[in-house]
C-alpha positions in Angstrom: 2.8 -11.0 -0.4 6.3 -9.7 0.2 6.9 -6.6 2.6 10.1 -5.3 1.7 11.9 -2.0 3.0 15.4 -1.2 1.7 17.6 1.1 3.8 21.5 2.0 4.0 22.5 1.4 7.7 22.0 -0.7 10.3 19.8 1.7 12.1 17.8 2.5 9.2 17.4 -1.2 8.7 16.2 -1.7 12.1 13.5 1.0 11.6 12.6 -0.5 8.3 11.7 -3.8 9.8 9.7 -1.9 12.5 7.8 -0.2 9.4 7.4 -3.3 7.4 6.0 -5.3 10.5 3.5 -2.4 11.0 2.4 -2.8 7.6 1.9 -6.4 8.1 -0.1 -5.8 11.2 -2.4 -3.6 9.4 -2.7 -6.0 6.4 -3.6 -8.7 8.9 -6.3 -6.2 10.4 -7.7 -6.0 6.9 -8.1 -9.6 6.8 -4.9 -10.8 4.9 -3.8 -14.3 6.5 -0.5 -13.8 8.4 0.8 -16.9 6.6 0.5 -15.0 3.3 2.6 -12.2 4.6 6.5 -12.1 4.6 8.3 -9.4 6.3 11.7 -8.6 5.1 14.1 -5.4 5.6 17.3 -5.6 3.4 20.1 -3.0 3.2 21.0 -0.8 0.2 23.5 -3.2 -0.8 21.1 -6.2 -1.1 18.1 -4.5 -2.6 15.2 -6.9 -3.4 14.7 -5.4 -6.9 16.9 -3.4 -9.2 15.9 0.0 -10.2 17.3 2.9 -12.0 20.4 4.6 -10.3 18.9 7.7 -8.0 15.3 6.2 -8.5 13.4 5.7 -5.0 10.7 3.5 -6.5 10.8 -0.1 -7.1 
């Protein structure tokens, strides 16, 4: 399972990492193995997936 939050600046990338880690912790609390979770935050210039211009949803 990949948890990825994309942001545009360093500060928001730090917050994105924090949010992604919070989601991972919640998933672990729901019984998902920690080894099955990858937490990743990426900047706007290195998105995990392509979307339409202006789209906020992957």
